[in-house]
C-alpha positions in Angstrom: 0.3 0.1 0.6 1.1 3.3 -1.1 1.9 5.9 2.0 0.0 8.8 1.8 2.4 12.6 2.7 1.0 14.5 5.5 -0.4 16.7 3.2 -2.3 14.5 1.4 -3.7 12.3 4.5 -5.1 15.9 6.1 -6.6 16.8 2.6 -8.1 13.0 3.0 -9.3 13.3 5.8 -10.6 16.8 5.9 -13.0 15.2 2.6 -16.9 15.2 4.0 -18.4 12.3 4.1 -21.8 13.3 2.9 -21.2 14.6 -1.1 -22.4 18.6 -0.6 -22.8 20.9 -3.3 -20.2 24.1 -2.3 -20.5 26.0 -5.2 -23.2 27.2 -7.6 -21.9 28.7 -11.2 -24.0 30.9 -13.6 -22.1 31.0 -16.3 -25.1 32.8 -18.0 -28.6 32.4 -16.2 -31.5 35.2 -15.4 -30.3 38.7 -14.7 -26.8 36.8 -13.8 -23.5 36.4 -15.9 -19.8 34.5 -15.2 -21.1 34.2 -11.2 -19.7 31.7 -9.0 -21.4 31.7 -5.5 -19.0 29.6 -2.4 -21.9 27.6 -0.1 -21.3 26.7 2.9 -23.5 24.8 5.2 -25.9 27.8 6.1 -25.4 30.1 2.9 -27.8 33.6 2.7 -27.9 35.2 -0.6 -28.4 38.7 0.0 -29.7 41.5 -2.1 -32.3 43.8 -2.9 -35.4 43.1 -5.1 -34.7 42.1 -8.4 -30.8 41.4 -7.5 -31.5 37.5 -8.8 -31.9 35.9 -5.4 -35.0 33.9 -6.2 -33.5 32.9 -9.5 -30.1 31.6 -8.1 -32.4 29.4 -6.2 -33.8 28.3 -9.5 -31.2 27.5 -10.9 -29.9 25.1 -7.8 -33.4 23.4 -7.8 -33.1 23.2 -11.6 -29.8 21.1 -11.0 -31.2 19.0 -8.1 -34.3 17.7 -10.4 -32.5 16.8 -13.3 -29.7 15.2 -11.3 -32.7 12.8 -10.0 -33.1 12.2 -13.6 -36.5 14.9 -14.5 -37.0 15.9 -18.2 -35.8 19.2 -19.1 -39.6 20.3 -19.9 -40.5 19.4 -16.2 -38.0 21.5 -15.1 -37.9 24.7 -16.9 -41.9 24.9 -17.9 -40.5 28.7 -19.0 -36.9 28.2 -20.4 -37.1 31.6 -22.1 -37.2 32.9 -18.7 -33.8 31.8 -17.9 -32.2 33.5 -20.9 -30.3 36.3 -19.8 -32.3 39.6 -21.1 -29.3 41.2 -23.3 -28.6 37.6 -25.0 -28.5 37.7 -28.5 -30.1 34.7 -31.0 -27.2 33.0 -33.3 -27.9 32.4 -36.9 -30.3 29.9 -36.1 -31.9 32.0 -33.9 -30.6 29.6 -31.1 -30.6 31.1 -27.4 -30.1 29.1 -24.1 -28.4 29.4 -20.8 -25.6 28.0 -18.6 -25.7 26.7 -15.1 -23.1 24.4 -12.9 -22.2 23.8 -9.4 -19.4 22.1 -7.5 -20.3 18.7 -5.4 -17.3 18.3 -3.1 -17.4 14.3 -1.0 -14.9 11.4 -0.3 -13.7 12.1 -4.3 -13.1 15.2 -4.1 -14.7 18.1 -5.5 -16.2 17.2 -8.8 -17.4 20.2 -11.7 -20.8 19.9 -13.5 -21.8 21.9 -16.0 -25.0 22.0 -18.2 -25.4 24.4 -21.4 -29.4 24.3 -21.7 -30.8 25.7 -25.2 -34.1 27.1 -24.6 -35.3 29.1 -28.1 -36.3 27.4 -31.5 -36.5 24.0 -28.9 -35.8 23.0 -25.2 -32.8 20.7 -25.1 -29.4 20.0 -23.4 -26.6 20.8 -26.0 -23.8 20.2 -23.6 -22.3 19.1 -20.7 -19.4 18.5 -18.6 -18.5 16.2 -15.3 -14.9 16.9 -14.2 -12.7 15.7 -11.1 -8.8 16.0 -10.6 -8.3 17.7 -14.3 -9.8 15.4 -15.9 -13.2 15.6 -18.1 -15.4 12.2 -17.4 -18.2 12.9 -18.9 -18.7 15.4 -22.2 -21.9 15.5 -24.3 -22.4 17.9 -27.4 -25.0 18.5 -29.7 -23.4 17.7 -33.3 -26.9 17.0 -35.4 -29.4 19.5 -34.6 -31.9 17.1 -36.6 -31.6 14.7 -33.9 -33.1 14.1 -30.5 -29.6 13.6 -28.9 -26.3 14.5 -28.0 -22.8 12.8 -28.4 -21.4 11.7 -25.4 -17.7 10.7 -24.3 -16.8 9.1 -21.2 -13.4 8.4 -19.5 -12.4 4.9 -19.8 -8.4 4.9 -19.7 -8.9 1.4 -21.1 -7.7 0.1 -24.5 -9.0 3.1 -25.5 -9.5 6.5 -23.7 -13.0 7.5 -24.2 -16.1 5.9 -25.4 -18.9 7.7 -27.5 -22.2 7.2 -27.6 -25.5 9.0 -28.1 -27.3 10.0 -25.2 -31.3 11.8 -25.3 -30.7 15.5 -25.0 -34.0 15.9 -23.2 -32.1 14.8 -19.2 -28.7 15.3 -17.6 -25.9 12.8 -18.9 -24.9 12.0 -15.1 -27.6 10.5 -13.7 -27.3 8.2 -16.5 -23.9 6.7 -16.5 -24.1 4.0 -14.1 -26.5 2.5 -16.8 -24.3 2.6 -19.5 -20.7 2.1 -17.8 -19.7 -1.9 -16.6 -16.9 -0.2 -14.3 -14.2 -2.5 -15.3 -11.5 -0.1 -15.7 -9.9 2.6 -13.0 -11.2 5.4 -15.0 -14.8 3.9 -15.6 -15.0 3.4 -11.8 -13.2 7.0 -11.4 -16.5 8.2 -13.4 -19.1 6.1 -11.9 -17.8 7.7 -8.4 -18.0 11.0 -9.8 -21.2 10.7 -10.7 -22.6 8.7 -8.0 -21.1 11.8 -5.6 -22.9 14.3 -7.7 -26.0 12.6 -8.1 -26.0 12.0 -4.2 -25.0 15.8 -3.5 -28.1 17.4 -5.8 -30.9 14.9 -5.3 -31.8 15.4 -1.6 -33.2 18.8 -2.1 -36.3 20.3 -0.6 -37.7 23.4 -1.4 -39.9 25.3 1.1 -41.6 28.5 1.1 -44.5 28.6 3.4 -47.6 29.9 2.7 -49.6 31.3 5.6 -52.9 31.8 3.9 -52.6 27.5 3.2 -51.2 26.7 7.1 -54.6 28.1 9.1 -57.6 25.6 8.2 -57.9 21.7 8.6 -56.5 19.8 6.3 -57.0 15.9 4.9 -55.3 13.1 6.7 -52.8 12.1 3.9 -49.0 10.2 3.5 -47.6 12.8 6.6 -45.3 14.2 4.4 -44.8 17.9 4.5 -45.1 20.0 0.8 -43.4 22.7 -0.6 -45.9 25.2 0.7 -46.5 23.6 4.3 -50.6 24.2 3.3 -50.2 20.4 4.6 -48.5 21.2 8.1 -51.3 19.4 10.9 -51.7 16.7 9.2 -47.4 16.1 9.6 -48.1 17.3 13.0 -50.3 14.5 13.7 -47.4 12.6 12.8 -44.3 13.3 13.8 -45.8 14.0 17.6 -47.0 10.4 17.9 -43.0 9.3 16.0 -40.5 11.5 17.0 -41.0 12.8 20.9 -37.8 14.1 21.3 -38.2 15.7 18.1 -41.0 17.1 18.4 -39.6 18.4 22.5 -37.2 20.8 20.2 -40.1 21.8 17.9 -42.2 23.2 20.9 -38.8 24.6 22.6 -38.1 26.7 19.7 -41.5 27.8 19.5 -41.6 29.4 22.8 -38.9 31.5 21.2 -40.6 32.7 18.6 -44.7 32.7 19.5 -46.3 35.5 21.3 -48.1 34.1 24.6 -47.1 31.1 26.4 -46.4 27.8 24.7 -47.1 24.5 26.4 -47.7 22.2 23.9 -48.1 21.6 19.8 -51.0 19.7 18.7 -52.6 18.0 16.1 -56.2 17.1 16.7 -59.3 15.4 14.4 -62.0 17.6 13.8 -65.3 16.7 15.5 -68.1 16.0 12.1 -72.0 15.6 12.0 -73.0 11.8 12.3 -71.2 10.3 9.9 -71.9 6.5 9.4 -69.5 3.6 8.1 -68.2 4.2 4.6 -69.3 7.4 4.4 -66.5 9.3 2.4 -64.4 11.6 4.8 -66.1 10.2 8.0 -66.5 8.1 10.1 -68.3 7.6 13.5 -69.2 11.3 13.3 -65.3 12.4 13.2 -64.8 14.0 9.4 -61.2 13.0 7.8 -59.2 15.9 8.3 -57.0 17.3 11.6 -56.2 20.8 12.5 -53.5 22.0 14.6 -53.7 24.5 18.1 -50.7 26.1 20.7 -51.9 24.5 24.0 -51.3 27.5 25.9 -51.3 25.5 29.4 -53.9 26.8 31.3 -57.1 25.2 29.0 -56.8 27.6 26.0 -55.8 26.1 23.3 -54.8 28.4 20.0 -55.9 27.0 16.1 -53.3 28.1 14.4 -55.7 30.4 12.5 -55.1 32.9 14.8 -51.6 33.1 14.4 -49.4 36.0 12.5 -48.1 35.0 9.2 -44.4 35.6 11.2 -45.5 33.1 13.6 -46.6 30.4 11.0 -43.8 30.6 9.0 -41.2 30.8 11.8 -43.4 27.3 12.9 -43.0 26.0 9.2 -39.3 26.5 9.0 -38.2 25.0 12.5 -40.1 21.9 11.8 -38.6 21.6 8.4 -34.8 22.3 10.4 -36.1 19.8 12.7 -36.7 17.3 10.5 -35.8 15.1 7.8 -36.4 13.3 4.6 -38.7 11.0 5.9 -41.5 13.8 6.7 -40.5 16.3 3.9 -41.5 16.0 0.4 -38.1 15.0 -0.9 -36.2 13.0 -3.8 -33.8 10.8 -1.8 -31.2 8.5 -3.7 -32.6 5.6 -1.8 -29.5 3.4 -3.5 -27.1 5.1 -0.5 -27.7 5.1 3.0 -29.1 8.3 4.7 -26.0 8.4 6.5 -24.2 9.6 3.6 -26.5 12.0 2.9 -27.5 15.6 3.4 -30.9 17.0 2.9 -30.5 20.6 1.4 -33.2 23.2 2.2 -33.8 25.9 -0.4 -35.7 28.9 1.7 -37.0 31.5 -0.6 -37.9 34.4 1.6 -36.1 33.1 4.6 -36.7 36.0 6.5 -40.4 37.0 5.2 -42.5 38.4 7.8 -40.5 37.4 10.8 -39.8 39.8 13.0 -36.3 40.3 14.9 -37.1 38.0 17.2 -38.0 35.0 15.1 -35.6 36.3 12.6 -32.7 35.8 14.8 -34.2 32.7 16.5 -34.4 30.9 13.3 -30.9 31.7 12.0 -29.5 30.4 14.8 -31.3 27.2 14.8 -30.9 26.6 11.6 -27.0 27.3 12.1 -26.6 25.0 15.2 -28.9 21.9 12.9 -26.2 22.8 9.5 -23.2 22.2 12.1 -23.9 18.5 12.3 -23.4 18.0 8.8 -26.9 16.0 8.2 -28.6 19.1 6.6 -27.4 22.4 4.6 -29.6 25.7 3.9 -29.3 27.8 1.3 -32.0 30.9 1.8 -32.8 34.5 0.2 -32.8 37.6 2.4 -33.2 41.3 1.6 -30.4 42.1 4.5 -27.8 39.5 6.3 -26.1 42.3 8.2 -28.5 40.7 11.0 -26.8 37.2 10.8 -23.0 38.6 10.1 -22.5 37.6 14.3 -24.0 33.9 14.0 -21.0 31.8 13.1 -21.4 29.1 10.4 -23.5 31.5 8.2 -22.4 31.8 4.8 -23.7 35.2 3.1 -23.7 35.8 -0.7 -23.9 39.8 -1.3 -25.4 39.9 -5.0 -24.9 43.5 -6.0 -27.7 45.0 -8.0 
């Protein structure tokens, strides 16, 4: 076995076991050109309206969905909106955009860059996966009349690369394990880099709680929190009984973010009229909905419908930070152990409707949870000066 030098050993030990995205690149996307943004465990994009905070999070989510195998038209329903405003069409009237990221992990930094044509047809026209100075996968559009791209991946066998067509409506990186046998060192290197990128991207939960949808009773369902958190009461019905420790932490967080005393947070089935077995949504006088309430400790229970918008957003984001992929509507890499995955929360308008106390409490909760390594957060705020003194926060300032 070859012994590692002290420098190489330190570098290897510093590599994270859980793959994670450490840089977002927007070469040409919406308001961004030639932009690269470092991402830490807790990153806040800050800037005024129109500076590109939401589009940065949108690009991250798009890469995550493409990494999970989604088709291009599902990810970009309005692709022209992603093209930089001043981008001019070429002689064939083509316009598009470019996005990419770097994922760090056991294989070291792995880069993914994608070029998308938005007009006249939506298609991927170029993709490059690189690591350690090697191009492990590269695709290019050779014949516009065909719905495929020419792909070449690193082999390092009897021939340095293998070439074959891949579809132009989805990312090639997650398809690599279906095409590569892993017989040579070069193939295994490409597979390991592709797996690291896919694992880093896939476990993403884009969250923007909508208070108006969180106030009413909701039907019981799968108990997985949706993007707008409108089914919050249903999720609380499940989590309160499944994990008492995390529920206790959520109640502690609520005491710091809600007005008045908070003894507990409950979810209760709602009474209905006189029902009969088999009647849809109602059995034995109980309908099929649940409502969340705050137990004030003096016999008074406050329905969530009476809480302010800031309190509801604070509650929903706290719940997201204190749970995991099993409770959130997340597309995880099922073939990879959970201990090797990191959940990334994308929170547009992270501080929207929050007062100073709620805002400070939420970012400190996020910093504590992100420090443990199993969760990361990328949020958007109008001003992040208030977060400068919180350890572990990476602020990405976007100049107008």
